[in-house]
N, C-alpha and C positions, 0 to 999 in steps of 0.2 A: 456522292463519291468524294472521298477526302484523301489527301496526301499525308503520309506519315512523315513528320518532320523530325529528324534525329540530329541533334546538335551535339557534337563532341569536341573535346579539347585535346590537342596533342602538344607536347613540349618540343620546341625546336631550339636547340642550343646554338646561339649565334656568338661565336668567339671572335673577338677583335683584339688585335695587339695594340696596347697603349703603353704608357709609362709603367714601370715595374710597380708603382704604388697603386695602380688601378686593378680591380678584380674583374674576372670574367663575368659578363652579364648573361643571365638566362632569360630569354624572352618567350612568353607564352603566346602562341598564335592560335586563333580559333579557326577550325576547319569545319565546314558545314557539309553534311552528307544527306542527299535526298534519296529516299527509298520510294521508287515509283511503284504504285499499286498494280496488282495483276490486272489483266484485261477484264473489263466489266462486261459480263454477259447476262445481265438481268434486265428484263423489260417488264412493263406493268400495264394492266388495264384497270384503271380506277375511274369509276363513274359510268355514265351511260354508254352503251355500244352505239357509236355513231360514226359517220363517214370519215371525219378528220382523224379521229383517234385510230380507227382501223387502218387507215392509209399509213399513218406513222408506224403502227405495229408491223404491218406487212413489210415496210421498208427496212425496219430494224431486223426482222427475221431474215430478210434477203441478205443483208450485210453479214450478219452473224453466222449464217449457214454457208458462206462462201469458203471453199477449202483454202487453208493456209499453206503457202509454198515457201520452202527454205532453199536457198542456193548453197550448194556444196562444192568446194574446190577439190578436185581429185588430185592424186599424186602426180599425174602427168600434166597438170595445169588446166585440164578441161573442167567445165562446169556442168553440174547436173542439178535437177530440181527434185526436192523431196517433199511429198505432200504430207503434212502433219495432221494427226487425228484432231477432229474438232471436239472441243469441250461442249457439254450440254448448254442449252439456253434455259435460263431460269425465268419462268413466266408467272408473275404474281397477278392474281385476279380478285378484284373486289368490285362487283357491279350489280346494279338493280335490273340489268337487262337493257333492251333497246331495239334497234332496227334489225329485222330478220335478214334483209338482204346483205347488210354489212356483216352480220354474224356469219352467214354462209361464205362470204368473201374470205374472211379470216379462217374459217374452218377448212375450206378447200385448200388454202395455201398451207396451213399447218399439216394437212394430210400428206401433201407432197414433200414438204421440207423435213418432216420427222423421219423420213426414210433415209436421209443423208446426215441429219444432225438431231440428236435427241432433244426433245422439248419437255422440260420438267415443269408441269403446271402446279400452282400452289393457290388454293382457294382460301381467302381470308375474309373475315367479317360477314359478308353476304355474297352469295353467288346465285343469281336468280335468272329465270327466263332464258334469254339468249346466252347468258354467261355460263349456264350449265353445260351446254354443248362445247363451249370453248374449254372449260375445265376438263371435260371428259376426253377431249381430243389430244391431250398430252400423251407422251410415250407411256405405254402400258407398264405398270409396275413403278412408275416414277411420278404419279399424280398425287400430290399431297394436299391435305386440307387441315386447317386449324381446328382444334377440338371445339372451339366455340363458334365456328362458322355455321351459318344457316343457308341451306340450299332450298330453292323454291322452283317448282315446275307448274306451269299453267298452259292453257290453250292460247293460241295466237290471238292477239287483239288487233282488230282493224277498225278504221274509221273512214267512212266515205259518205258523200252526199251527191245527189243528182237524180237523174231519171231512174225509173224502175229497171230498165234494161241495163243501165250502167251499174246499178247496185248488184244486179244478178251477176254481171261480169266480174265485179270486184269480189263477190262472195266465192266465186270459183277460184280466183287467185288466192284468196285466204285459205281455202281448203287445200289447195296445192302446196302452199307454204307449210301448213300444219302437217300434212302427210310427209313432206320432205324432212321436216324437223323430227318427227317421230321415228322415221326410218333411220336417219343419221344417228339419233340418240340410242336406238336399239342396237345399232352396229358398234357403237363405242362403249356400251355398258353391258351389264348382265341382264338387263330388262328386255323382254320381248316386245314386239310391236303391240300385241294385244294387251299386255300388261300396262303399257304406257297409255294406250287408248282408254282403258278403264280408269286410269288415274286422272286424265284430263276431262273425261266425261262427267266427273263429279261437279264440274263447272265452278270449282273454287280453287284458290291457290293451295297447292300441296306443299307443305313445309317438311323438310327433312333435316335431321341432325347429322353431324359429321359421321357418327357410327352408321346411320342408315344409308348415307351417301356411299360409304365404303362397301356396305353389304350389297347395294344395288349396282356397284361397279362404276359409279361416277368418279370415284377417287380410289386410291390404293392404300395410302398411309395417313394416319392421323398424327398430327404434330402438336 
């Protein structure tokens, strides 16, 4: 964020009366005008989806989605409040993915807040794994993607150690997370649950171009 600094000169004539032999002096005085930038409504997810970043993003969305109230003085001297329309939140995304729990925390919060304030997502560079759902969770029709951005979808990755029963328990949790991910992604895109299931059953990373991401409903506009 930067401030525009505009320096202008104005002439102020300062006339003083002296002896008739002296001429009037014109003094130039510098006046400085600061142009304050408009309200910054851009947030970004750059890097891994992790707890600290998601906490900061949720806090930022909370602040930016609060209604703006303006006090108005009526003719009779009384005061009323006018709720001003909220401008959209611009959400830039460039991520290799990350923690599924943190992804769902951000996704669920975006689902709630996009009902009161538009969230325009913008995929840049790479949007992978957990980041795909975040990109798709933007306001429909306002989800942008860079023409050179790469999108990647794959199955949930888990890592556990311990007893056989503990591993069985962890596998159940991984299955639950994967099912939840596929259901959420099918809700936010043009892809059906079965289509997504076939995609991840290939057991490889599935890479998509910006054009393919738009066709599948992960994004709406190529920039």
